[in-house]
C-alpha positions as CSV (number, residue, x, y, z in Angstrom):
1,X,-6.0,58.1,114.9
2,X,-6.4,58.9,111.2
3,X,-3.0,58.8,111.3
4,X,-2.7,55.3,112.4
5,X,-4.9,54.2,110.2
6,X,-3.3,55.3,107.1
7,X,0.5,53.8,107.1
8,X,-1.5,50.3,108.6
9,X,-3.3,49.9,105.6
10,X,-0.6,51.2,103.0
11,X,1.6,48.2,105.6
12,X,-0.8,45.4,104.7
13,X,-1.2,46.5,101.2
14,X,2.3,46.8,100.7
15,X,2.2,42.8,103.1
16,X,-0.4,41.5,100.8
17,X,0.8,42.9,97.3
18,X,4.4,41.1,98.1
19,X,4.1,37.8,96.9
20,X,2.6,38.8,94.1
21,X,5.2,41.2,92.9
22,X,7.7,38.4,94.2
23,X,5.5,35.2,92.4
24,X,6.0,37.6,89.5
25,X,9.7,37.7,89.6
26,X,9.9,34.0,89.9
27,X,7.1,33.2,87.4
28,X,9.6,35.9,84.6
29,X,12.7,33.8,86.0
30,X,11.0,30.6,85.6
31,X,9.9,31.7,82.3
32,X,13.7,32.2,80.8
33,X,15.1,29.6,82.7
34,X,12.6,27.3,80.4
35,X,13.1,29.7,77.1
36,X,16.9,29.3,77.3
37,X,16.7,25.9,78.0
38,X,14.3,25.8,74.7
39,X,16.9,27.3,72.5
40,X,20.1,25.2,73.6
41,X,18.1,22.1,72.9
42,X,16.8,23.8,69.3
43,X,20.3,24.0,68.4
44,X,21.9,21.5,69.9
45,X,19.0,19.5,68.1
46,X,20.3,21.5,64.9
47,X,23.9,20.0,65.4
48,X,25.4,23.7,66.1
49,X,26.7,23.0,69.8
50,X,26.2,26.5,70.5
51,X,29.5,29.1,70.0
52,X,31.9,27.2,68.7
53,X,30.2,25.3,65.8
54,X,29.5,21.4,65.5
55,X,33.3,21.4,65.5
56,X,33.5,23.0,68.9
57,X,34.3,19.3,71.4
58,X,36.4,18.2,68.4
59,X,39.0,21.3,68.4
60,X,38.7,21.4,72.6
61,X,39.7,17.3,72.5
62,X,42.2,17.2,69.5
63,X,43.4,20.8,68.7
64,X,44.5,22.3,72.7
65,X,47.4,24.4,72.5
66,X,46.6,25.5,69.0
67,X,46.7,29.7,68.8
68,X,45.2,31.2,65.2
69,X,42.4,29.4,63.6
70,X,44.8,28.7,61.0
71,X,46.4,26.1,63.0
72,X,43.0,25.0,64.8
73,X,42.2,24.6,61.4
74,X,45.2,22.9,59.7
75,X,45.2,20.5,63.1
76,X,41.1,19.5,62.2
77,X,42.0,18.7,58.3
78,X,45.4,16.9,60.1
79,X,43.2,14.7,62.3
80,X,40.1,14.8,59.6
81,X,39.7,10.8,60.7
82,X,38.4,11.4,64.4
83,X,36.3,13.9,63.7
84,X,32.1,13.4,64.1
85,X,30.1,13.3,61.7
86,X,28.8,17.0,61.8
87,X,32.5,18.4,62.1
88,X,33.9,16.3,59.3
89,X,30.8,17.0,57.1
90,X,30.9,21.3,57.8
91,X,34.7,21.0,57.5
92,X,34.5,19.1,53.8
93,X,31.8,22.0,53.1
94,X,34.1,24.7,54.0
95,X,37.4,23.3,52.5
96,X,35.5,22.8,49.3
97,X,33.9,26.2,48.8
98,X,38.1,27.7,49.9
99,X,39.0,25.5,47.1
100,X,36.7,26.3,44.9
101,X,36.5,30.1,45.6
102,X,40.2,30.5,45.8
103,X,40.7,32.3,42.5
104,X,37.9,34.1,42.7
105,X,38.6,35.2,46.2
106,X,42.3,36.7,45.1
107,X,40.6,38.3,41.8
108,X,37.5,40.4,43.5
109,X,38.0,39.7,46.9
110,X,42.1,40.8,47.6
111,X,42.0,43.8,50.1
112,X,38.8,42.0,52.0
113,X,39.8,41.1,55.5
114,X,38.8,37.2,56.8
115,X,36.1,37.0,59.0
116,X,32.4,37.9,60.6
117,X,31.4,37.5,56.7
118,X,33.2,39.6,55.1
119,X,34.6,37.7,52.3
120,X,31.3,36.5,51.7
121,X,30.2,39.5,51.5
122,X,32.0,40.4,48.9
123,X,31.9,37.7,46.9
124,X,27.8,37.8,46.7
125,X,28.7,41.2,45.7
126,X,30.5,39.7,42.9
127,X,27.9,37.5,42.5
128,X,27.6,37.6,38.1
129,X,31.3,37.2,37.9
130,X,32.0,34.4,39.9
131,X,33.6,31.1,38.5
132,X,30.9,28.1,37.6
133,X,32.8,26.4,40.4
134,X,32.3,29.3,43.5
135,X,29.0,30.5,42.9
136,X,26.9,27.6,43.7
137,X,29.5,28.0,47.3
138,X,28.7,31.7,47.5
139,X,24.9,30.9,46.4
140,X,24.3,28.3,49.9
141,X,26.5,30.0,52.3
142,X,25.0,33.3,51.2
143,X,21.0,31.5,51.7
144,X,22.1,30.1,55.3
145,X,23.4,33.4,56.4
146,X,20.1,35.2,55.3
147,X,17.9,32.9,56.9
148,X,19.7,33.0,60.2
149,X,19.8,36.4,60.1
150,X,16.0,36.6,59.4
151,X,15.1,33.8,62.3
152,X,17.6,35.7,64.7
153,X,15.6,39.3,63.4
154,X,11.6,37.0,63.8
155,X,12.2,36.4,67.9
156,X,12.9,40.2,67.9
157,X,9.8,42.3,69.3
């Protein structure tokens, strides 16, 4: 008789606990979905349209079929009158830095492969030697990168 009672008791416990475990999973999934939605809304409010940045929609609308980054950039510049205000502002800021830091980049960072923040990192490491025109661009860009990294790190346990 004991052998029937123990499995029955175990089966009863599993049946009672099963919905609780399922509820935990559902609650976790719902919380995760709410967190992702809040993150997307926050990014959109800042003007960052997720991966691809503020110019993603403009690139897709105006520059489809352009393969490399330089071709896309040239396309966006050629279509500057058709760009969204956020993309136009981003392009102007970026274009100003490129123009104002061209000589500094050639002088101090000629051997640095562009991309993933490497040129900015190089220019930042030569802060004392930068031209007066380039220095404020590098300072602002480095501050934005630092703030973004700190914010990303603050969300992690």
